[in-house]
Biopython code that builds the backbone (N, CA, C, O; Angstrom):
import numpy as np
from Bio.PDB.StructureBuilder import StructureBuilder

atoms = [
    (1, "MET", "N", (50.110, 79.579, 121.034)),
    (1, "MET", "CA", (49.434, 78.348, 120.660)),
    (1, "MET", "C", (50.392, 77.555, 119.757)),
    (1, "MET", "O", (50.859, 78.062, 118.737)),
    (2, "ASP", "N", (50.669, 76.338, 120.138)),
    (2, "ASP", "CA", (51.569, 75.515, 119.343)),
    (2, "ASP", "C", (50.822, 74.869, 118.175)),
    (2, "ASP", "O", (49.601, 74.978, 118.063)),
    (3, "ASP", "N", (51.572, 74.204, 117.319)),
    (3, "ASP", "CA", (50.989, 73.621, 116.110)),
    (3, "ASP", "C", (49.925, 72.573, 116.409)),
    (3, "ASP", "O", (48.890, 72.522, 115.744)),
    (4, "ALA", "N", (50.184, 71.732, 117.419)),
    (4, "ALA", "CA", (49.212, 70.680, 117.746)),
    (4, "ALA", "C", (47.885, 71.290, 118.175)),
    (4, "ALA", "O", (46.825, 70.825, 117.755)),
    (5, "SER", "N", (47.933, 72.319, 119.001)),
    (5, "SER", "CA", (46.702, 72.976, 119.458)),
    (5, "SER", "C", (45.952, 73.613, 118.301)),
    (5, "SER", "O", (44.730, 73.491, 118.209)),
    (6, "LYS", "N", (46.672, 74.289, 117.421)),
    (6, "LYS", "CA", (46.044, 74.927, 116.263)),
    (6, "LYS", "C", (45.339, 73.903, 115.386)),
    (6, "LYS", "O", (44.202, 74.107, 114.959)),
    (7, "GLU", "N", (46.025, 72.810, 115.126)),
    (7, "GLU", "CA", (45.453, 71.790, 114.254)),
    (7, "GLU", "C", (44.244, 71.113, 114.883)),
    (7, "GLU", "O", (43.274, 70.813, 114.187)),
    (8, "LEU", "N", (44.288, 70.869, 116.183)),
    (8, "LEU", "CA", (43.161, 70.232, 116.855)),
    (8, "LEU", "C", (41.953, 71.156, 116.903)),
    (8, "LEU", "O", (40.825, 70.712, 116.689)),
    (9, "VAL", "N", (42.175, 72.433, 117.181)),
    (9, "VAL", "CA", (41.079, 73.403, 117.189)),
    (9, "VAL", "C", (40.463, 73.494, 115.794)),
    (9, "VAL", "O", (39.241, 73.517, 115.651)),
    (10, "ALA", "N", (41.308, 73.545, 114.775)),
    (10, "ALA", "CA", (40.806, 73.623, 113.395)),
    (10, "ALA", "C", (40.015, 72.370, 113.028)),
    (10, "ALA", "O", (38.978, 72.466, 112.373)),
    (11, "LEU", "N", (40.487, 71.212, 113.437)),
    (11, "LEU", "CA", (39.785, 69.963, 113.154)),
    (11, "LEU", "C", (38.405, 69.942, 113.800)),
    (11, "LEU", "O", (37.415, 69.610, 113.148)),
    (12, "VAL", "N", (38.341, 70.293, 115.070)),
    (12, "VAL", "CA", (37.062, 70.280, 115.784)),
    (12, "VAL", "C", (36.108, 71.298, 115.175)),
    (12, "VAL", "O", (34.926, 71.004, 114.997)),
    (13, "GLU", "N", (36.600, 72.480, 114.857)),
    (13, "GLU", "CA", (35.747, 73.497, 114.233)),
    (13, "GLU", "C", (35.252, 73.028, 112.864)),
    (13, "GLU", "O", (34.098, 73.265, 112.507)),
    (14, "TYR", "N", (36.111, 72.373, 112.108)),
    (14, "TYR", "CA", (35.755, 71.859, 110.793)),
    (14, "TYR", "C", (34.640, 70.815, 110.880)),
    (14, "TYR", "O", (33.776, 70.750, 110.005)),
    (15, "VAL", "N", (34.661, 70.008, 111.924)),
    (15, "VAL", "CA", (33.660, 68.960, 112.093)),
    (15, "VAL", "C", (32.348, 69.520, 112.635)),
    (15, "VAL", "O", (31.272, 69.112, 112.198)),
    (16, "VAL", "N", (32.432, 70.445, 113.576)),
    (16, "VAL", "CA", (31.228, 70.950, 114.257)),
    (16, "VAL", "C", (30.435, 71.922, 113.392)),
    (16, "VAL", "O", (29.206, 71.868, 113.391)),
    (17, "THR", "N", (31.091, 72.794, 112.668)),
    (17, "THR", "CA", (30.405, 73.857, 111.925)),
    (17, "THR", "C", (29.314, 73.354, 110.983)),
    (17, "THR", "O", (28.232, 73.940, 110.982)),
    (18, "PRO", "N", (29.523, 72.309, 110.185)),
    (18, "PRO", "CA", (28.445, 71.856, 109.294)),
    (18, "PRO", "C", (27.273, 71.192, 110.017)),
    (18, "PRO", "O", (26.200, 71.033, 109.434)),
    (19, "LEU", "N", (27.465, 70.807, 111.269)),
    (19, "LEU", "CA", (26.412, 70.120, 112.014)),
    (19, "LEU", "C", (25.298, 71.054, 112.488)),
    (19, "LEU", "O", (24.165, 70.617, 112.692)),
    (20, "VAL", "N", (25.615, 72.324, 112.663)),
    (20, "VAL", "CA", (24.688, 73.245, 113.320)),
    (20, "VAL", "C", (23.928, 74.107, 112.322)),
    (20, "VAL", "O", (24.334, 74.257, 111.169)),
    (21, "ASP", "N", (22.805, 74.675, 112.794)),
    (21, "ASP", "CA", (22.002, 75.583, 111.962)),
    (21, "ASP", "C", (22.582, 76.995, 111.937)),
    (21, "ASP", "O", (22.387, 77.734, 110.972)),
    (22, "GLU", "N", (23.294, 77.364, 113.000)),
    (22, "GLU", "CA", (23.875, 78.704, 113.094)),
    (22, "GLU", "C", (25.404, 78.599, 113.186)),
    (22, "GLU", "O", (25.967, 78.712, 114.275)),
    (23, "PRO", "N", (26.076, 78.384, 112.046)),
    (23, "PRO", "CA", (27.533, 78.192, 112.078)),
    (23, "PRO", "C", (28.306, 79.416, 112.557)),
    (23, "PRO", "O", (29.432, 79.287, 113.039)),
    (24, "GLU", "N", (27.717, 80.593, 112.430)),
    (24, "GLU", "CA", (28.412, 81.806, 112.895)),
    (24, "GLU", "C", (28.501, 81.860, 114.413)),
    (24, "GLU", "O", (29.294, 82.630, 114.955)),
    (25, "GLU", "N", (27.711, 81.068, 115.100)),
    (25, "GLU", "CA", (27.723, 81.020, 116.564)),
    (25, "GLU", "C", (28.728, 80.009, 117.116)),
    (25, "GLU", "O", (28.917, 79.934, 118.330)),
    (26, "VAL", "N", (29.366, 79.244, 116.259)),
    (26, "VAL", "CA", (30.323, 78.226, 116.711)),
    (26, "VAL", "C", (31.611, 78.906, 117.174)),
    (26, "VAL", "O", (32.187, 79.737, 116.471)),
    (27, "SER", "N", (32.040, 78.531, 118.371)),
    (27, "SER", "CA", (33.288, 79.041, 118.918)),
    (27, "SER", "C", (34.060, 77.858, 119.496)),
    (27, "SER", "O", (33.555, 77.131, 120.352)),
    (28, "VAL", "N", (35.272, 77.678, 119.024)),
    (28, "VAL", "CA", (36.120, 76.601, 119.518)),
    (28, "VAL", "C", (37.386, 77.237, 120.079)),
    (28, "VAL", "O", (38.141, 77.887, 119.355)),
    (29, "THR", "N", (37.609, 77.042, 121.377)),
    (29, "THR", "CA", (38.783, 77.596, 122.039)),
    (29, "THR", "C", (39.568, 76.473, 122.697)),
    (29, "THR", "O", (39.095, 75.342, 122.810)),
    (30, "HIS", "N", (40.760, 76.808, 123.123)),
    (30, "HIS", "CA", (41.571, 75.794, 123.799)),
    (30, "HIS", "C", (42.321, 76.413, 124.975)),
    (30, "HIS", "O", (42.528, 77.624, 125.051)),
    (31, "ALA", "N", (42.712, 75.543, 125.874)),
    (31, "ALA", "CA", (43.553, 75.915, 127.005)),
    (31, "ALA", "C", (44.453, 74.722, 127.285)),
    (31, "ALA", "O", (44.125, 73.585, 126.947)),
    (32, "GLU", "N", (45.581, 74.997, 127.901)),
    (32, "GLU", "CA", (46.483, 73.906, 128.233)),
    (32, "GLU", "C", (46.491, 73.705, 129.729)),
    (32, "GLU", "O", (46.665, 74.654, 130.494)),
    (33, "GLY", "N", (46.302, 72.469, 130.144)),
    (33, "GLY", "CA", (46.293, 72.135, 131.552)),
    (33, "GLY", "C", (47.703, 72.021, 132.108)),
    (33, "GLY", "O", (48.678, 72.016, 131.356)),
    (34, "GLU", "N", (47.803, 71.931, 133.421)),
    (34, "GLU", "CA", (49.103, 71.819, 134.063)),
    (34, "GLU", "C", (49.813, 70.523, 133.690)),
    (34, "GLU", "O", (51.043, 70.458, 133.694)),
    (35, "ASP", "N", (49.036, 69.496, 133.370)),
    (35, "ASP", "CA", (49.622, 68.209, 133.007)),
    (35, "ASP", "C", (49.982, 68.125, 131.521)),
    (35, "ASP", "O", (50.366, 67.059, 131.039)),
    (36, "GLY", "N", (49.862, 69.238, 130.792)),
    (36, "GLY", "CA", (50.197, 69.272, 129.371)),
    (36, "GLY", "C", (49.065, 68.859, 128.455)),
    (36, "GLY", "O", (49.216, 68.861, 127.234)),
    (37, "ARG", "N", (47.939, 68.508, 129.036)),
    (37, "ARG", "CA", (46.774, 68.097, 128.248)),
    (37, "ARG", "C", (46.120, 69.332, 127.633)),
    (37, "ARG", "O", (46.045, 70.384, 128.270)),
    (38, "ILE", "N", (45.652, 69.201, 126.404)),
    (38, "ILE", "CA", (44.969, 70.291, 125.711)),
    (38, "ILE", "C", (43.474, 70.136, 125.943)),
    (38, "ILE", "O", (42.908, 69.075, 125.681)),
    (39, "LEU", "N", (42.838, 71.187, 126.430)),
    (39, "LEU", "CA", (41.389, 71.192, 126.644)),
    (39, "LEU", "C", (40.762, 72.036, 125.549)),
    (39, "LEU", "O", (41.055, 73.226, 125.430)),
    (40, "ILE", "N", (39.901, 71.426, 124.751)),
    (40, "ILE", "CA", (39.197, 72.137, 123.689)),
    (40, "ILE", "C", (37.755, 72.317, 124.117)),
    (40, "ILE", "O", (37.076, 71.352, 124.469)),
    (41, "GLU", "N", (37.289, 73.560, 124.085)),
    (41, "GLU", "CA", (35.919, 73.886, 124.475)),
    (41, "GLU", "C", (35.130, 74.318, 123.251)),
    (41, "GLU", "O", (35.569, 75.170, 122.479)),
    (42, "ILE", "N", (33.960, 73.718, 123.088)),
    (42, "ILE", "CA", (33.071, 74.032, 121.972)),
    (42, "ILE", "C", (31.879, 74.795, 122.518)),
    (42, "ILE", "O", (31.244, 74.363, 123.481)),
    (43, "ARG", "N", (31.578, 75.928, 121.904)),
    (43, "ARG", "CA", (30.385, 76.690, 122.263)),
    (43, "ARG", "C", (29.553, 76.869, 120.999)),
    (43, "ARG", "O", (30.057, 77.288, 119.958)),
    (44, "VAL", "N", (28.257, 76.538, 121.114)),
    (44, "VAL", "CA", (27.317, 76.702, 120.006)),
    (44, "VAL", "C", (26.071, 77.375, 120.548)),
    (44, "VAL", "O", (25.915, 77.510, 121.762)),
    (45, "SER", "N", (25.179, 77.799, 119.658)),
    (45, "SER", "CA", (23.938, 78.418, 120.112)),
    (45, "SER", "C", (23.108, 77.384, 120.873)),
    (45, "SER", "O", (23.280, 76.178, 120.699)),
    (46, "GLU", "N", (22.224, 77.871, 121.702)),
    (46, "GLU", "CA", (21.426, 77.002, 122.567)),
    (46, "GLU", "C", (20.619, 75.975, 121.779)),
    (46, "GLU", "O", (20.460, 74.840, 122.227)),
    (47, "GLY", "N", (20.117, 76.358, 120.627)),
    (47, "GLY", "CA", (19.313, 75.452, 119.819)),
    (47, "GLY", "C", (20.116, 74.374, 119.112)),
    (47, "GLY", "O", (19.550, 73.387, 118.644)),
    (48, "ASP", "N", (21.424, 74.552, 119.030)),
    (48, "ASP", "CA", (22.268, 73.599, 118.320)),
    (48, "ASP", "C", (22.993, 72.610, 119.230)),
    (48, "ASP", "O", (23.690, 71.719, 118.744)),
    (49, "VAL", "N", (22.837, 72.755, 120.520)),
    (49, "VAL", "CA", (23.533, 71.878, 121.466)),
    (49, "VAL", "C", (23.165, 70.419, 121.223)),
    (49, "VAL", "O", (24.039, 69.552, 121.217)),
    (50, "GLY", "N", (21.900, 70.145, 121.025)),
    (50, "GLY", "CA", (21.442, 68.772, 120.799)),
    (50, "GLY", "C", (22.035, 68.153, 119.550)),
    (50, "GLY", "O", (22.290, 66.949, 119.511)),
    (51, "LYS", "N", (22.256, 68.966, 118.529)),
    (51, "LYS", "CA", (22.835, 68.450, 117.287)),
    (51, "LYS", "C", (24.288, 68.052, 117.474)),
    (51, "LYS", "O", (24.762, 67.101, 116.852)),
    (52, "VAL", "N", (24.989, 68.775, 118.326)),
    (52, "VAL", "CA", (26.389, 68.451, 118.574)),
    (52, "VAL", "C", (26.499, 67.237, 119.501)),
    (52, "VAL", "O", (27.418, 66.430, 119.364)),
    (53, "ILE", "N", (25.572, 67.112, 120.433)),
    (53, "ILE", "CA", (25.590, 65.956, 121.332)),
    (53, "ILE", "C", (25.147, 64.701, 120.590)),
    (53, "ILE", "O", (25.784, 63.654, 120.712)),
    (54, "GLY", "N", (24.076, 64.791, 119.832)),
    (54, "GLY", "CA", (23.576, 63.647, 119.078)),
    (54, "GLY", "C", (22.783, 62.694, 119.955)),
    (54, "GLY", "O", (22.689, 62.882, 121.168)),
    (55, "ARG", "N", (22.222, 61.683, 119.338)),
    (55, "ARG", "CA", (21.437, 60.690, 120.086)),
    (55, "ARG", "C", (22.364, 59.886, 120.980)),
    (55, "ARG", "O", (23.351, 59.309, 120.525)),
    (56, "GLN", "N", (22.030, 59.862, 122.239)),
    (56, "GLN", "CA", (22.795, 59.161, 123.264)),
    (56, "GLN", "C", (24.265, 59.581, 123.267)),
    (56, "GLN", "O", (25.130, 58.801, 123.667)),
    (57, "GLY", "N", (24.551, 60.801, 122.828)),
    (57, "GLY", "CA", (25.913, 61.324, 122.867)),
    (57, "GLY", "C", (26.844, 60.798, 121.795)),
    (57, "GLY", "O", (28.063, 60.917, 121.915)),
    (58, "ARG", "N", (26.285, 60.223, 120.756)),
    (58, "ARG", "CA", (27.130, 59.599, 119.728)),
    (58, "ARG", "C", (27.976, 60.606, 118.954)),
    (58, "ARG", "O", (29.133, 60.325, 118.642)),
    (59, "VAL", "N", (27.421, 61.766, 118.641)),
    (59, "VAL", "CA", (28.159, 62.743, 117.835)),
    (59, "VAL", "C", (29.330, 63.302, 118.630)),
    (59, "VAL", "O", (30.450, 63.348, 118.121)),
    (60, "ILE", "N", (29.096, 63.723, 119.854)),
    (60, "ILE", "CA", (30.189, 64.290, 120.657)),
    (60, "ILE", "C", (31.240, 63.219, 120.955)),
    (60, "ILE", "O", (32.429, 63.531, 121.021)),
    (61, "LYS", "N", (30.829, 61.982, 121.132)),
    (61, "LYS", "CA", (31.802, 60.895, 121.332)),
    (61, "LYS", "C", (32.676, 60.734, 120.099)),
    (61, "LYS", "O", (33.883, 60.520, 120.212)),
    (62, "SER", "N", (32.073, 60.837, 118.931)),
    (62, "SER", "CA", (32.834, 60.717, 117.685)),
    (62, "SER", "C", (33.811, 61.876, 117.524)),
    (62, "SER", "O", (34.942, 61.677, 117.080)),
    (63, "ILE", "N", (33.386, 63.076, 117.878)),
    (63, "ILE", "CA", (34.271, 64.240, 117.809)),
    (63, "ILE", "C", (35.454, 64.042, 118.747)),
    (63, "ILE", "O", (36.593, 64.331, 118.380)),
    (64, "ARG", "N", (35.191, 63.553, 119.951)),
    (64, "ARG", "CA", (36.271, 63.289, 120.916)),
    (64, "ARG", "C", (37.236, 62.233, 120.390)),
    (64, "ARG", "O", (38.451, 62.356, 120.549)),
    (65, "THR", "N", (36.688, 61.197, 119.763)),
    (65, "THR", "CA", (37.538, 60.138, 119.213)),
    (65, "THR", "C", (38.440, 60.678, 118.108)),
    (65, "THR", "O", (39.630, 60.365, 118.073)),
    (66, "LEU", "N", (37.889, 61.481, 117.212)),
    (66, "LEU", "CA", (38.689, 62.094, 116.145)),
    (66, "LEU", "C", (39.790, 62.977, 116.709)),
    (66, "LEU", "O", (40.934, 62.921, 116.258)),
    (67, "ALA", "N", (39.439, 63.796, 117.704)),
    (67, "ALA", "CA", (40.425, 64.700, 118.302)),
    (67, "ALA", "C", (41.534, 63.915, 118.994)),
    (67, "ALA", "O", (42.708, 64.267, 118.883)),
    (68, "ARG", "N", (41.168, 62.856, 119.705)),
    (68, "ARG", "CA", (42.184, 62.039, 120.387)),
    (68, "ARG", "C", (43.103, 61.346, 119.382)),
    (68, "ARG", "O", (44.312, 61.254, 119.598)),
    (69, "ALA", "N", (42.527, 60.864, 118.292)),
    (69, "ALA", "CA", (43.340, 60.213, 117.264)),
    (69, "ALA", "C", (44.317, 61.205, 116.638)),
    (69, "ALA", "O", (45.483, 60.877, 116.420)),
    (70, "ALA", "N", (43.850, 62.404, 116.353)),
    (70, "ALA", "CA", (44.725, 63.435, 115.785)),
    (70, "ALA", "C", (45.793, 63.853, 116.793)),
    (70, "ALA", "O", (46.941, 64.091, 116.417)),
    (71, "ALA", "N", (45.424, 63.943, 118.062)),
    (71, "ALA", "CA", (46.378, 64.338, 119.097)),
    (71, "ALA", "C", (47.456, 63.277, 119.272)),
    (71, "ALA", "O", (48.614, 63.607, 119.525)),
    (72, "THR", "N", (47.089, 62.014, 119.140)),
    (72, "THR", "CA", (48.054, 60.930, 119.278)),
    (72, "THR", "C", (49.142, 61.047, 118.224)),
    (72, "THR", "O", (50.307, 60.753, 118.492)),
    (73, "ARG", "N", (48.769, 61.469, 117.047)),
    (73, "ARG", "CA", (49.755, 61.658, 115.968)),
    (73, "ARG", "C", (50.741, 62.773, 116.297)),
    (73, "ARG", "O", (51.858, 62.788, 115.779)),
    (74, "LYS", "N", (50.336, 63.708, 117.156)),
    (74, "LYS", "CA", (51.191, 64.828, 117.555)),
    (74, "LYS", "C", (51.811, 64.611, 118.940)),
    (74, "LYS", "O", (52.397, 65.532, 119.509)),
    (75, "ASP", "N", (51.684, 63.403, 119.476)),
    (75, "ASP", "CA", (52.171, 63.077, 120.821)),
    (75, "ASP", "C", (51.603, 64.018, 121.866)),
    (75, "ASP", "O", (52.328, 64.514, 122.728)),
    (76, "ALA", "N", (50.308, 64.260, 121.787)),
    (76, "ALA", "CA", (49.616, 65.133, 122.738)),
    (76, "ALA", "C", (48.394, 64.399, 123.275)),
    (76, "ALA", "O", (47.968, 63.379, 122.733)),
    (77, "GLN", "N", (47.849, 64.942, 124.345)),
    (77, "GLN", "CA", (46.601, 64.425, 124.902)),
    (77, "GLN", "C", (45.581, 65.549, 124.853)),
    (77, "GLN", "O", (45.914, 66.715, 125.065)),
    (78, "VAL", "N", (44.330, 65.188, 124.572)),
    (78, "VAL", "CA", (43.300, 66.208, 124.391)),
    (78, "VAL", "C", (42.001, 65.768, 125.056)),
    (78, "VAL", "O", (41.678, 64.581, 125.110)),
    (79, "GLU", "N", (41.278, 66.740, 125.552)),
    (79, "GLU", "CA", (39.933, 66.552, 126.070)),
    (79, "GLU", "C", (39.034, 67.546, 125.335)),
    (79, "GLU", "O", (39.399, 68.711, 125.171)),
    (80, "VAL", "N", (37.872, 67.096, 124.897)),
    (80, "VAL", "CA", (36.924, 67.953, 124.187)),
    (80, "VAL", "C", (35.660, 68.076, 125.039)),
    (80, "VAL", "O", (35.074, 67.070, 125.439)),
    (81, "GLU", "N", (35.248, 69.305, 125.313)),
    (81, "GLU", "CA", (34.072, 69.569, 126.123)),
    (81, "GLU", "C", (33.116, 70.490, 125.385)),
    (81, "GLU", "O", (33.540, 71.432, 124.716)),
    (82, "LEU", "N", (31.837, 70.218, 125.508)),
    (82, "LEU", "CA", (30.800, 71.098, 124.978)),
    (82, "LEU", "C", (30.332, 71.971, 126.128)),
    (82, "LEU", "O", (29.770, 71.473, 127.104)),
    (83, "VAL", "N", (30.563, 73.276, 126.014)),
    (83, "VAL", "CA", (30.240, 74.219, 127.072)),
    (83, "VAL", "C", (28.864, 74.814, 126.816)),
    (83, "VAL", "O", (28.588, 75.292, 125.715)),
    (84, "ASP", "N", (28.000, 74.789, 127.824)),
    (84, "ASP", "CA", (26.656, 75.349, 127.689)),
    (84, "ASP", "C", (26.662, 76.851, 127.806)),
    (84, "ASP", "O", (25.609, 77.481, 127.714)),
]
sb = StructureBuilder()
sb.init_structure("model")
sb.init_model(0)
sb.init_chain("A")
sb.init_seg("    ")
for serial, (resi, resn, name, xyz) in enumerate(atoms, 1):
    if name == "N":
        sb.init_residue(resn, " ", resi, " ")
    sb.init_atom(name, np.array(xyz, "f"), 0.0, 1.0, " ", f" {name:<3s}", serial, name[0])
structure = sb.get_structure()
């Protein structure tokens, strides 16, 4: 795992953990695509999915925006997905 991936995973975990009722269930992993894009996957407990998505998807959109902004500083591209 390179520095950019580590920092992006840490950022997403830092943002998501306080949002949920069960922070011990938060799992943030990453994978690198063939095109060099970093895919970050967020897993939370079933009851906390709505809190991470937010009303009309506003919270997850904000998380994606933060991750993309941080990735731009590292000359990387990132996609953030909430896995059920």
